[in-house]
C-alpha positions as CSV (number, residue, x, y, z in Angstrom):
1,M,0.2,0.0,0.0
2,P,1.5,3.3,-0.7
3,P,2.1,5.9,1.9
4,T,-0.7,7.8,3.3
5,G,-1.9,11.0,1.0
6,Q,-0.1,9.4,-2.1
7,A,-1.6,8.3,-5.4
8,K,-1.6,4.9,-6.8
9,D,-2.4,3.9,-10.4
10,I,-4.1,0.8,-11.2
11,R,-4.6,-0.2,-14.9
12,L,-7.4,-2.5,-15.7
13,V,-7.5,-4.6,-18.6
14,H,-10.9,-5.3,-20.3
15,S,-11.4,-8.4,-22.5
16,N,-11.3,-6.3,-25.5
17,T,-7.7,-5.0,-24.7
18,T,-9.2,-1.6,-23.9
19,S,-7.5,-0.4,-20.9
20,L,-9.1,1.6,-18.2
21,Q,-6.9,3.6,-15.4
22,I,-8.3,4.4,-12.0
23,R,-6.7,6.6,-9.5
24,I,-7.0,6.0,-5.9
25,I,-6.5,8.4,-3.3
26,S,-5.9,7.3,0.2
27,R,-5.9,9.7,3.2
28,P,-6.1,9.2,7.1
29,Y,-9.4,10.0,9.0
30,S,-9.8,13.1,10.4
31,S,-12.9,15.1,11.3
32,K,-10.9,18.1,9.8
33,N,-10.7,16.6,6.2
34,K,-13.9,14.7,5.9
35,L,-15.2,14.6,2.3
36,S,-17.7,17.6,1.3
37,P,-21.0,16.4,-0.3
38,G,-19.8,15.5,-4.1
39,E,-16.0,15.9,-3.2
40,G,-14.3,13.6,-5.3
41,M,-17.1,13.0,-7.9
42,G,-16.3,16.0,-9.9
43,Y,-17.6,18.5,-7.4
44,H,-15.8,21.8,-7.5
45,P,-16.5,24.4,-4.7
46,T,-18.1,27.5,-5.7
47,P,-18.9,30.7,-3.9
48,Q,-22.5,29.7,-3.5
49,N,-21.4,26.1,-2.3
50,Q,-19.0,27.7,0.3
51,K,-21.6,30.1,1.5
52,Q,-23.8,27.1,2.0
53,E,-21.2,25.4,3.9
54,Q,-20.5,27.8,6.6
55,P,-20.8,26.5,10.1
56,K,-24.2,26.8,11.5
57,Q,-23.6,29.0,14.8
58,N,-25.0,31.7,16.3
59,Q,-22.6,34.4,16.3
60,K,-22.4,36.9,18.8
61,P,-21.8,40.5,18.5
62,D,-18.0,40.2,19.2
63,G,-18.0,37.6,16.7
64,S,-17.4,34.6,19.2
65,S,-19.6,31.4,19.0
66,S,-22.8,31.0,21.5
67,S,-22.3,27.9,23.9
68,N,-22.9,24.5,22.8
69,S,-26.0,24.4,24.6
70,N,-27.7,27.0,22.7
71,S,-26.0,26.3,19.2
72,N,-28.2,23.2,18.6
73,K,-31.5,25.1,19.1
74,T,-33.6,26.1,16.2
75,F,-36.2,28.9,16.8
76,F,-39.0,28.2,14.7
77,K,-42.4,30.2,14.3
78,P,-45.0,28.4,12.4
79,S,-47.5,30.7,10.3
80,L,-50.9,30.4,11.4
81,T,-52.6,29.1,8.3
82,N,-56.5,28.4,7.5
83,T,-55.8,24.7,8.1
84,T,-53.7,25.4,11.4
85,L,-56.8,27.4,12.4
86,L,-59.5,24.9,11.6
87,I,-57.5,22.0,13.6
88,A,-57.2,24.3,16.7
89,A,-61.2,25.0,16.6
90,F,-61.9,21.6,15.7
91,L,-59.9,20.5,19.1
92,S,-61.4,23.4,21.3
93,G,-64.7,22.4,20.2
94,Y,-64.1,18.9,21.2
95,L,-62.7,19.6,24.6
96,F,-65.3,22.4,25.3
97,H,-68.1,19.6,24.5
98,S,-66.7,16.7,26.1
99,I,-66.1,18.6,29.1
100,I,-68.9,20.8,29.4
101,L,-71.6,19.8,27.5
102,R,-72.3,15.9,26.8
103,P,-69.4,14.3,28.2
104,N,-71.2,10.7,27.8
105,D,-72.2,10.7,24.4
106,L,-69.8,12.9,22.1
107,S,-68.7,11.3,19.0
108,L,-66.1,12.9,16.4
109,R,-69.0,13.5,13.9
110,D,-71.1,15.8,16.3
111,V,-68.0,18.2,16.4
112,P,-69.0,19.9,13.1
113,V,-72.5,20.5,14.2
114,L,-71.1,22.0,17.4
115,L,-68.8,24.3,15.4
116,G,-71.8,25.5,13.1
117,L,-70.2,23.7,10.0
118,T,-73.1,21.5,9.4
119,S,-76.6,21.3,10.7
120,P,-77.8,18.4,13.0
121,P,-79.2,15.5,11.1
122,T,-82.9,15.0,11.0
123,L,-84.9,11.8,10.8
124,N,-84.9,10.1,7.8
125,T,-85.6,6.8,5.8
126,T,-82.6,6.1,4.7
127,S,-80.0,6.9,7.3
128,F,-79.7,6.3,11.1
129,V,-79.7,9.4,13.0
130,P,-78.7,10.0,16.9
131,Y,-81.3,10.4,19.5
132,T,-80.9,11.3,23.3
133,I,-83.0,9.8,26.0
134,V,-84.5,12.6,27.9
135,E,-86.7,10.3,30.2
136,R,-86.9,6.7,31.2
137,E,-90.2,5.2,33.1
138,Q,-90.6,1.9,34.4
139,V,-94.2,1.0,34.0
140,S,-93.7,-2.7,34.9
141,S,-91.1,-5.2,36.0
142,T,-90.6,-6.1,32.1
143,A,-91.7,-2.7,30.2
144,F,-90.5,0.8,30.4
145,V,-91.1,3.9,28.4
146,L,-88.3,5.7,26.8
147,V,-88.6,9.4,25.8
148,V,-86.1,10.7,23.1
149,E,-85.2,13.9,21.6
150,P,-83.0,14.4,18.4
151,F,-79.4,14.9,19.5
152,N,-78.1,18.5,19.1
153,P,-75.0,19.6,20.8
154,L,-76.8,23.0,20.5
155,H,-79.6,22.3,22.6
156,N,-78.1,23.0,26.2
157,I,-77.1,26.4,25.1
158,M,-80.1,27.4,22.9
159,S,-83.2,29.1,24.0
160,E,-86.9,27.6,23.1
161,E,-87.2,30.1,20.4
162,E,-83.8,29.1,19.0
163,I,-85.0,25.5,19.4
164,K,-88.2,26.2,17.3
165,R,-86.4,27.9,14.5
166,N,-83.8,25.2,14.3
167,V,-85.5,21.9,14.7
168,N,-87.1,21.3,11.4
169,L,-88.9,17.8,12.3
170,R,-92.4,19.3,12.9
171,N,-93.9,19.1,9.5
172,D,-92.5,15.4,8.7
173,L,-93.8,14.3,12.4
174,Q,-97.1,16.1,11.9
175,E,-97.6,14.2,8.5
176,A,-96.7,11.1,10.0
177,W,-99.4,11.6,12.8
178,H,-101.7,12.6,10.3
179,H,-101.3,9.3,8.4
180,G,-102.1,7.4,11.4
181,L,-99.9,4.1,11.8
182,W,-96.1,4.6,11.4
183,C,-92.8,3.3,12.8
184,V,-89.3,3.7,13.4
185,E,-86.4,1.6,13.5
186,I,-84.0,1.4,16.4
187,K,-80.5,0.0,15.9
188,Q,-78.5,-2.2,18.3
189,P,-75.1,-0.9,17.4
190,Q,-73.0,-3.6,18.8
191,L,-74.8,-6.2,16.7
192,Q,-75.8,-4.0,13.6
193,V,-79.7,-5.1,13.6
194,A,-82.6,-3.0,14.0
195,R,-86.2,-3.6,15.0
196,D,-89.4,-1.6,14.4
197,Y,-90.8,0.4,17.3
198,T,-94.3,2.3,17.2
199,P,-94.1,5.8,18.8
200,L,-96.6,6.2,21.5
201,P,-98.9,9.7,21.2
202,P,-97.8,12.6,23.2
203,P,-99.7,12.4,26.6
204,V,-102.7,15.0,27.3
205,G,-101.4,18.6,26.9
206,Q,-97.9,17.7,25.1
207,E,-98.7,17.5,21.7
208,K,-97.1,21.0,20.7
209,E,-94.1,20.9,22.7
210,D,-93.4,17.1,21.4
211,M,-93.6,18.1,17.9
212,V,-91.6,21.2,18.2
213,R,-88.7,19.2,20.0
214,G,-89.2,16.5,17.9
215,R,-89.8,14.1,20.8
216,L,-90.7,10.5,20.6
217,R,-91.9,7.8,23.2
218,F,-91.7,4.0,23.0
219,L,-93.2,1.6,25.0
220,I,-90.8,-1.6,25.1
221,R,-90.8,-4.8,26.7
222,K,-87.4,-6.5,27.5
223,M,-87.6,-10.1,26.1
224,E,-85.3,-13.1,26.9
225,G,-83.0,-13.2,23.8
226,G,-84.2,-9.9,22.2
227,E,-81.1,-7.9,20.6
228,V,-82.6,-4.8,20.6
229,S,-84.9,-4.7,23.6
230,S,-82.3,-6.1,25.9
231,Y,-79.7,-3.3,24.6
232,L,-82.5,-0.8,25.1
233,S,-83.3,-2.0,28.8
234,K,-79.6,-1.1,30.0
235,L,-79.6,2.7,28.5
236,K,-80.2,5.2,31.0
237,V,-81.1,9.1,30.7
238,G,-78.4,10.9,28.6
239,D,-77.4,7.8,26.5
240,K,-77.8,8.0,22.7
241,V,-79.9,5.6,20.3
242,E,-80.1,5.7,16.6
243,L,-83.3,5.9,14.8
244,R,-84.3,5.7,11.1
245,G,-87.7,6.6,9.7
246,P,-90.6,7.5,9.9
247,H,-92.0,4.5,8.0
248,L,-95.6,4.9,7.2
249,G,-98.1,2.0,7.8
250,F,-101.6,1.2,6.9
251,D,-103.8,3.8,5.8
252,V,-106.6,3.6,8.0
253,A,-108.6,6.8,7.0
254,K,-108.9,5.7,3.5
255,R,-110.3,2.3,4.6
256,L,-112.6,3.8,7.1
257,G,-114.0,6.2,4.4
258,G,-115.6,9.7,5.1
259,L,-112.9,10.1,8.0
260,E,-111.5,13.4,6.3
261,S,-115.3,14.7,5.6
262,T,-117.0,17.0,8.0
263,S,-120.5,16.5,6.1
264,G,-121.6,13.7,8.6
265,E,-120.6,11.0,6.2
266,E,-121.1,7.6,7.9
267,Q,-117.5,5.9,8.5
268,G,-116.4,2.4,9.4
269,R,-115.7,1.1,12.5
270,V,-112.7,-0.4,14.3
271,V,-112.4,-3.0,16.8
272,F,-108.4,-3.6,17.9
273,L,-107.0,-6.5,19.5
274,A,-104.1,-5.5,21.3
275,G,-101.4,-8.1,22.8
276,G,-98.9,-6.5,25.2
277,T,-96.9,-3.7,23.5
278,G,-99.2,-4.1,20.6
279,I,-101.4,-1.3,22.3
280,A,-98.9,1.4,20.8
281,P,-100.2,0.8,17.1
282,A,-104.0,1.1,18.7
283,L,-103.2,4.1,20.4
284,Q,-101.9,5.7,17.1
285,V,-105.2,4.4,15.5
286,A,-107.0,6.1,18.2
287,R,-105.3,9.5,17.6
288,R,-106.1,9.5,14.1
289,L,-109.8,9.1,14.8
290,Y,-110.0,11.4,17.6
291,G,-107.1,13.6,17.2
292,P,-104.7,14.5,19.8
293,V,-105.9,14.7,23.5
294,Y,-106.4,18.2,24.6
295,E,-108.3,19.4,27.7
296,K,-111.5,20.7,26.8
297,G,-112.5,24.5,27.3
298,T,-109.1,25.7,25.7
299,G,-109.9,25.9,22.3
300,K,-107.1,23.6,21.2
301,E,-109.6,20.8,20.0
302,E,-111.1,23.2,17.2
303,E,-107.5,24.5,16.4
304,W,-106.3,20.6,15.8
305,K,-109.3,19.8,13.7
306,E,-108.6,22.7,11.2
307,V,-105.1,21.5,10.8
308,E,-106.0,17.7,10.4
309,D,-109.6,18.1,8.9
310,M,-111.0,15.9,11.9
311,P,-114.5,14.5,11.3
312,T,-117.3,16.1,13.2
313,T,-118.5,12.9,14.3
314,P,-115.5,10.5,14.8
315,P,-116.3,6.8,14.3
316,K,-116.5,4.3,17.0
317,M,-113.7,2.2,18.1
318,T,-113.1,-0.5,20.8
319,I,-109.9,-1.9,22.3
320,V,-109.3,-5.2,23.8
321,W,-105.9,-5.2,25.4
322,A,-104.7,-8.4,26.6
323,N,-101.8,-8.5,29.1
324,R,-99.7,-11.4,30.9
325,F,-100.1,-9.6,34.2
326,R,-102.0,-7.2,35.9
327,E,-99.3,-5.0,36.6
328,D,-99.1,-3.7,32.9
329,C,-102.8,-2.8,33.1
330,P,-103.7,-1.5,36.5
331,D,-107.2,-0.2,37.1
332,C,-108.1,-1.6,33.5
333,E,-111.8,-2.4,33.2
334,D,-112.2,-6.3,33.1
335,L,-113.5,-7.6,30.2
336,E,-116.1,-9.7,32.2
337,E,-117.4,-6.9,34.0
338,L,-117.7,-4.9,30.9
339,R,-119.7,-7.5,29.2
340,K,-122.3,-7.7,31.9
341,R,-123.0,-3.9,31.2
342,G,-122.9,-4.3,27.6
343,Y,-119.5,-2.6,27.0
344,L,-120.5,0.6,28.9
345,I,-117.4,1.5,30.9
346,P,-118.2,3.9,33.6
347,L,-117.2,7.4,32.3
348,P,-114.4,8.7,34.1
349,S,-114.0,12.6,34.5
350,L,-111.6,14.8,33.0
351,N,-110.0,15.6,36.5
352,Q,-109.6,11.8,37.0
353,A,-108.2,11.3,33.6
354,K,-105.7,14.0,33.9
355,N,-104.5,13.0,37.5
356,A,-104.2,9.2,36.7
357,A,-101.7,7.9,38.7
358,G,-98.8,5.5,37.9
359,G,-98.2,6.8,34.4
360,G,-97.6,4.2,31.8
361,I,-100.4,3.6,29.3
362,M,-103.7,3.5,31.2
363,P,-103.8,7.7,31.3
364,Y,-103.9,7.3,27.4
365,L,-106.8,5.2,27.3
366,Q,-108.6,7.2,30.0
367,D,-108.0,10.6,28.4
368,I,-109.7,9.3,25.1
369,K,-112.5,7.5,27.0
370,A,-113.0,11.1,29.0
371,H,-113.1,13.1,25.8
372,H,-115.1,10.8,23.5
373,P,-117.3,8.7,25.6
374,E,-119.9,7.9,23.0
375,Q,-117.2,6.5,20.6
376,F,-114.7,4.9,22.3
377,T,-114.4,1.7,24.6
378,Y,-111.8,-0.2,26.1
379,A,-111.4,-3.3,28.0
380,C,-108.3,-5.8,29.4
381,T,-107.9,-9.3,29.7
382,V,-104.8,-10.7,32.1
383,D,-103.4,-14.2,31.5
384,A,-102.5,-14.7,35.1
385,E,-106.0,-14.4,36.1
386,K,-107.1,-17.0,33.6
387,K,-108.8,-14.5,31.4
388,F,-108.4,-14.5,27.7
389,I,-109.5,-13.0,24.3
390,D,-111.6,-15.5,22.5
391,A,-114.4,-15.5,19.6
392,K,-117.0,-14.2,21.7
393,T,-114.8,-11.3,22.9
394,I,-114.5,-10.5,19.1
395,L,-118.4,-10.7,18.6
396,D,-119.2,-8.6,21.5
397,A,-116.7,-5.9,20.5
398,V,-118.1,-6.0,17.0
399,V,-121.7,-5.6,18.5
400,S,-120.5,-2.5,20.6
401,T,-119.2,-0.8,17.7
402,T,-122.5,-1.1,15.6
403,P,-124.7,1.8,15.6
404,K,-128.4,1.3,16.2
405,S,-129.2,2.4,12.8
406,S,-126.6,0.4,10.8
407,S,-126.9,0.2,7.2
408,S,-124.6,-2.3,5.4
409,A,-125.1,-0.6,2.1
410,L,-122.1,1.7,2.7
411,T,-119.7,-1.5,2.7
412,K,-121.4,-3.9,0.2
413,S,-121.6,-1.8,-2.8
414,T,-118.8,-0.5,-5.2
415,A,-115.6,-2.1,-3.7
416,S,-113.5,-3.4,-6.5
417,P,-112.0,-7.0,-6.0
418,S,-108.8,-5.4,-7.2
419,C,-108.7,-2.5,-4.6
420,P,-106.0,-3.0,-2.1
421,L,-107.8,-0.6,0.1
422,H,-111.3,-2.0,0.3
423,S,-110.9,-5.5,-1.0
424,S,-109.9,-8.3,1.4
425,S,-108.8,-10.6,-1.5
426,A,-106.5,-7.9,-3.0
427,L,-105.2,-6.9,0.7
428,I,-103.2,-10.8,0.8
429,S,-100.3,-9.6,-1.0
430,V,-100.0,-6.0,0.5
431,S,-97.0,-4.8,2.7
432,D,-97.8,-2.5,5.4
433,R,-94.6,-0.4,4.2
434,Q,-96.1,-0.1,0.5
435,D,-99.5,0.6,1.3
436,H,-99.4,4.3,2.0
437,E,-98.7,4.6,-1.7
438,A,-101.9,2.2,-2.7
439,K,-104.6,3.9,-4.5
440,C,-108.1,3.1,-4.6
441,K,-109.1,1.1,-7.5
442,C,-113.1,1.3,-6.9
443,A,-115.7,2.6,-9.5
444,S,-116.4,5.4,-6.8
445,S,-114.4,7.0,-4.5
446,H,-117.3,7.8,-2.1
447,A,-119.1,5.1,0.6
448,N,-116.6,2.6,0.0
449,G,-115.5,2.7,3.8
450,K,-114.9,-0.8,5.4
451,N,-114.8,-1.9,9.3
452,L,-111.7,-3.0,10.4
453,L,-110.6,-5.7,12.6
454,M,-107.0,-5.0,13.8
455,V,-104.8,-7.2,15.2
456,S,-101.2,-6.4,16.8
457,G,-99.0,-8.0,19.0
458,P,-96.2,-10.8,19.1
459,D,-96.2,-13.3,16.1
460,G,-98.0,-16.1,18.1
461,F,-101.1,-13.4,19.2
462,I,-101.6,-12.4,15.8
463,A,-101.4,-15.9,14.2
464,R,-103.7,-17.0,16.7
465,F,-106.5,-14.4,16.1
466,A,-106.1,-13.5,12.3
467,G,-103.6,-16.2,10.9
468,P,-99.8,-15.5,10.3
469,K,-98.4,-13.1,7.9
470,A,-96.7,-14.2,4.5
471,W,-93.2,-13.3,3.3
472,S,-92.8,-12.7,-0.3
473,E,-90.1,-11.0,-2.4
474,G,-88.3,-9.8,0.6
475,L,-91.4,-8.1,2.2
476,E,-93.9,-9.1,4.8
477,R,-97.4,-9.6,3.4
478,Q,-100.8,-9.9,5.0
479,G,-101.4,-13.4,3.7
480,H,-104.9,-15.1,4.1
481,V,-107.2,-14.4,7.2
482,A,-107.4,-17.6,9.8
483,G,-107.2,-18.0,13.2
484,V,-110.0,-17.0,15.1
485,A,-111.4,-14.1,13.0
486,G,-110.7,-16.5,9.8
487,E,-113.4,-19.1,11.4
488,L,-116.1,-16.4,12.5
489,M,-115.9,-15.3,9.0
490,R,-116.3,-18.5,7.5
491,K,-119.2,-19.0,9.6
492,E,-120.4,-15.5,8.4
493,K,-120.8,-14.3,12.1
494,V,-118.4,-11.4,10.9
495,R,-119.4,-10.5,7.4
496,K,-116.4,-10.5,5.4
497,E,-118.1,-8.1,2.8
498,E,-118.4,-5.6,5.8
499,W,-115.2,-6.3,7.6
500,M,-111.7,-6.2,6.6
501,V,-108.5,-7.9,8.7
502,L,-105.7,-5.9,9.3
503,K,-102.5,-7.8,10.8
504,L,-99.8,-5.2,12.2
């Protein structure tokens, strides 16, 4: 090896006899003579290169360098760009909302609403939106009522007037209530499954407030093995649930006929068999027939009739509510006692209805009876007391709704066999999710009213009294009428020309 710092020429001979000379330079290692970037590869320092290679030291005014502890520090002041400001605002809003407003139910998708970048999502039929549980009432050992409102981070710092301007659910909910039967889906987020639940009508005097705030109420029974009901039973006030809807159900008004007329035109009648939480659709039908429950003497009844075109004289309706235990229907009139009086329930006073103790469902029934004593009747059965709905129950209820001067000409006349609204044979293939779009196919649009025998509750309850529903093309359809109601129609004790059976 040549001495350090000397060069040695090496000549390489290629196979084609062309020689290549390589010059190797070796030098001892030293921090002072480290190769500069590019040196030895045709690198030639220039004034610009040399300027860049100046030591990066902080020079003092006297020319000396700063201490080692400061020589490695870099003082950098970032510019506040729009992106930086947006991120800062986002994080500030997140922390403010998490710590002060709603620490238990915030998610990242809520922050843009808090910052005013987007509007709160509203109830719709395509996507699930968050609602907040604002009340929870245990009405029995297995059943409870949940009250929910649309989740909006701004609600806690908004005045009532601001809420009225910002909540835009009123028209949608009013349309659903005016239609009559409707439901929403509630999702179980862990299992990603959803079930339909029917909202309860607002209690007496709370109709407008519930409309303004978009408030909904649900009667829920915890079922063993029920994915959604078990999930909901564990939630408390302040927790969030996700809803999708509203999904409109069967059109009761069009089938009854004359319901939207104030000319005194005769309407059909309703007998409703409700099993357990199936009372919720029954109360929806009652609300559609009689309007929201207001205290008389305030003028609110007439105001609502103008809004929804309620009939001057609503049709008759009888509800028979079946429960497993008396705790679900305390103080409800016993069916046997009711039969002895010819289905005439003692009329509760308005004060008794208003001050009904215990909450739950009974105040709803008592309020309707107090305001519409001539048209509305209800009774209960309790399995634990060995009292059940049977064929005689249905016949007695049919008789109880029949006017003294009844004429069957209304229901026997011009109903078309292909009309899904007025023909029992056409109703077989109808799904409740599509029924609100159905059109009357009868020759005349007048005097086609039908009486309705409606059954709602668990699948076994519906199958026993009206026959099972049928699945076809991915939809649950009505199917043929069977069970107790089918037998009564086969024996012509209930005339199928006058009565239609609806399974909910």
